[in-house]
N, C-alpha and C positions, 0 to 999 in steps of 0.2 A: 361458206358452205350451206345448203338449203337444208332442209328436214330430209327431203329426198335424198339429197348426195350423203347426208351422214347416215340413213337406213342402210342404202345399198353399200357402202364402206362398211358397216357393221355386220351386214350378212356377209361380205367378203371374208372378214375376218373371222365369222362364225364358220364359214365352208372351209377355211383354211385349217381351222382347230379341229374341225371335224374329220377331214381328211387325215389328220395326224393321231386322231382319237385322245386329244387334249382337253377335251371339254372335261374329262373327269379331275383333271388340275386345276379347273377354272372356276375355283369357288369363288366368293368376293373377298373373301380372307385373303385368298393367295393372290388374286389379282391386284389387292389394294398394296400388299407386300410387294409384289413386282413392280409396280407403279411407282413406288418411293423407292426403290433401290435403283430403278433407271432416271429418278429424279436427281439420285445423288451422284450417278455418273455424270449428268448434265452438269450439276456444280462444279466436278472436278475440272471442267475444261476452264473454267473462271477462277479458280480457287486463289492463286497467286497473283492475279493480273490486277494492274491498275484499272481505275474507271475507264480511262483513254483506250486501254489495251482491250479491255471487253467490248469496246465499241468497234474496233478494228481488227477483227481477228484475220491471222492467217489463213489461207485457203484451206490448208489441211484440218486445223482446229474448227473452221466453220463446217466443214463437212460432217466432222464428228458430232458438231453441237446438232446438226440437223438429224443426225442419224438418232442420236438420243431424245431429241423433241419427238421425232415420230415414233419411237419407242415408247414414251410417256403417252402421245395420243392414241396409240392403240391400245395399250392397258386400259385407257379411261374409257375409250368407245366400249372396251369389251365388258369393262365393268358396268358401264352404264346399260350395256344389252342386257346383261343377266341381272340387274336390279329393275328392269324396265323404268328407267328414267330418261326423259327426254332431254338431253342437255341444253338444247336450244330455249327450252321452254324456262329451266331452273336457271340458265344463265341470264335470261332476260328478267325473272323475278329478284336475281340477286342483284342486278344492277339497279333495278328499281329500289330495292332495301338501302343500297349503299347511296343512293341518288337523297335519301332520306336521312340516314345517318350522317352525310359527309355533304351540306349542302354548300354549294360553290362560295357563296359569298362569306361563308366563316372559315372555309379551309383552304381558300386560293393561295397555291405559294408554301403551304405548311404540311409536312409530314406527320402532324400529332395525329394520336388516335380519336376517335370520337368521343371517348368518354374524358380527354382533356381538355373540352371547351365546352 
């Protein structure tokens, strides 16, 4: 998604909240709490599945997963909007930091944390 696309979606979410007078409830604290609650709902779909089952979801479960992912994305966008954080910019910065912390030649095929090598 382009920066323009994200900004447009954030505006649409902002307009949605404004039309319902929900901005009063959308503090960074409340949005972060709502985001983690939605993440927990996402995890519930996978909780007792095997690795293989988690890769091949029945359509009903897949639909639920998509809805929870959308909820998480919307709350994350709203939180970024409230804190004036450019998610594309900070994602790029974080990828660069991770490239430094996890050089491919040292970690290829390993799940170890960067402090373990």
